[in-house]
N, C-alpha and C positions, 0 to 999 in steps of 0.2 A: 741543315738543310739537306733534304734527300734531293736527288736527281734522277731522272727518269734512267732505267737501265733495259737493257736488254733480256729480256725472259727466255727460258727455255721453249722453242716452238715444237708443235706437233701438229701433224697434218694426217685426215683420214685419206687423202689420196695419195700421199707420197710419203714413204719413210723418209726421216728427216736425215737419217745419215746418208742417204743418196743426195744430198742437197749441199751445195758450196754457201758458204756463208761470204758475203759479200759487203763492204763498208766505204761508202762517199765519205772522205776525209779531206779537212782542211788543214794545212799545217803552216806553222810561223815561217819566217823568213829566217836564213843562218844565224844572223846575229841575235834575234830574239831566241832560238832555239839553243845558241850557247849561253845565253843568260839564264834560261830555265834549267839548262842541264847542270850547270856551275850550284845552283839552287839542288836540284837532285841529290848531286853529289854532297854536300854540305848534309843535307839530311839522312843520307845513307851513314856516312860516317859519323854524323853525331850518336844518333839513334838505333842505327844496325838494322835501318828497313830498306828492304825491297824497293828499286824503282824501276818502272817499266824500261825494258832492254831497246824496243824499237822509239823513234823517233815519238814525243809527244804531238799528239794532233787532236784535233775536235772532229767527232763523228756528227756527221751531218745526216746520214741517214743510214739504214743496215737491213738487209734484207737476206732471203735463202732463196736460192733458185738452183736449176739444174744446168751445167756448164753448157749443154746444147741452145740453152737460150741466152748465151752471154752477148753473142755478136747482134741481136734485135736489143736487148739491155743498152748496149753502149751505144747505138744507134740514135733509140730513144731518148738517153741522158744528155748525147754529145746535141740533140735539138733545144732540149729543155736549157739545158747551163749555158748555150753560146747566147740564149737571148738575156740574159742574168748578168746584170754589173759587177765588178770587182765591188769591195768593200774593206774599210777599215776597221780594225777590233782593237780595244783598250781591255787591258786586263787590270784589274785594281783590289787586290785583297785575296787572301785565300778562304778555303771553306772544308769542311771536315764531313765526310758521310757516315751512317751508322755501320757501313764496312770496315771504319778504321781509317778509309783513304783519304789524302789531302788532295785538293782540286784547286787550280787558279780559277778565280771569278772571271768571266766573261761578259763585259758589259753590254753590249750590241746585243740585242734578242731578234730584230724586226728583220736582218739580212735571212736568217735563220729562219723565221717564219715564212718568209716568202718561197726560198728554197723549200722548203717541207710544202706547201703548197703546191709548187710547180711539180713536185714529185708525185704526186695523186697518179697520175698516167702511169708511173712504173709500178706503184702498188697493184692497180688493176689490172696489168698486163700479169705478173706474178701470179696473183690470186685465180685468174682463169686458167691457169695451170696446176691447180690445187696446192700453190707453194705459200706458208705461211704469208699473212700480212706484213708487210714493212713497217719499220719502226722508223719515224722522222724525227729528230730530234729539237725542239724548240726553246729549251733551257741549255744552251751550251756550256762547256767547261773543260778546261784542259788538264788532265791527270798528273799529278803532280808525284806521286806513291802508290806500292801497293800497297797493300793492308799493313798498318802500322802494328808491332807487337803490343798488345794488352799494357804489358807494363811501360810503354813508354809513350802511349798512346795521350793520355792526360799532358804530359810534359809538352809534346809536340803541339798540339793545340792551345797550349797555355804561351807558348813563346808566339805561335803565328798569329794567335789574336793580335799581339802587339805590333806583328813587321808589317811593313809597308813594301808594295810592290806595283810598279807604275810601269807596264809594258805597253807597246802598240805597234803593229804590222797591220799589213793590207793584205786580204785574201784575193790574189788574181788567179788562182787554179784551183780545183779540187781534183784529185785523185781517187780513182777507184782500186779498192785492195780485196785482192780473194783469199782465203782461205781454205782450202781442202778438207782439213781436218781441224779438229779443235784448238790442237797445240802446236801446230803449223805456223811457222812464222808467215805472216802475210805477204803476197806479192803483189806486184804495182801490174795491175793491167791496162789502164788506161788513164791518160790526163786531160782533163777537162779545163780548156781556159773561159776564163769570163771575160766580159765586154770591158774594155777601160771604162772606169768610173768617172762620172762629171768632175771636171776641176772648177 
C-alpha cells in the first residue's frame, strides 16, 4: 500500500532554496513513544536497518514558506487549531512502502480529514506569496524505519505480516517544526493545543 509523500516543489515566483520547510506534526505520548522506539531498536538490531533519529510522529501537513511569513502563519494556525478538538488514535498493524520502509497503521482517518480541510486557509495564504501548495495528509501513518536493505526486505515483511501491535494515544496538541536546510534537524517553533475532547 502506497502512502502519499511530499514531492519536490518548484515555483516560478520564488527559488525553492530560499524557502523553509514546515511540518505540522502529531506526536505520541511518552509511553507510546517508548514502545515504538523498542520496536525500532529490535528491527535495527535484527535487520541492520536504519530507523528515524528524531521521535516518530504523524505528519498532518507540510508546506514551504519564507521565514518572514512565519509570524502570520503561526497566528492563522493558532486560530484554526484552537477550534479543533483533541482525538484518540489507535495503531493496529504494520505496512510497507515500495520505498522499502515499514510504518505503523493509524486507524482513525476522520480527524486528519478535518484538519486538512481547516488548513485550506494556510494553503491559500502561502500560495498568494508564490510558494508551492501545501500538502495536507489525510491517510496518516507512523514511520517505523528508513529504507530496509534489499537483502532483508522480504524477511522483514514476512515477519511483520504475522506480528500484532495494538497501541493507542490521545492527540492533545500539534507541533510546528521548521527545517531551514534539507538535512538540518528540525526545530520546534510553536506548539498548538487542541480543545479538550468530549467525554
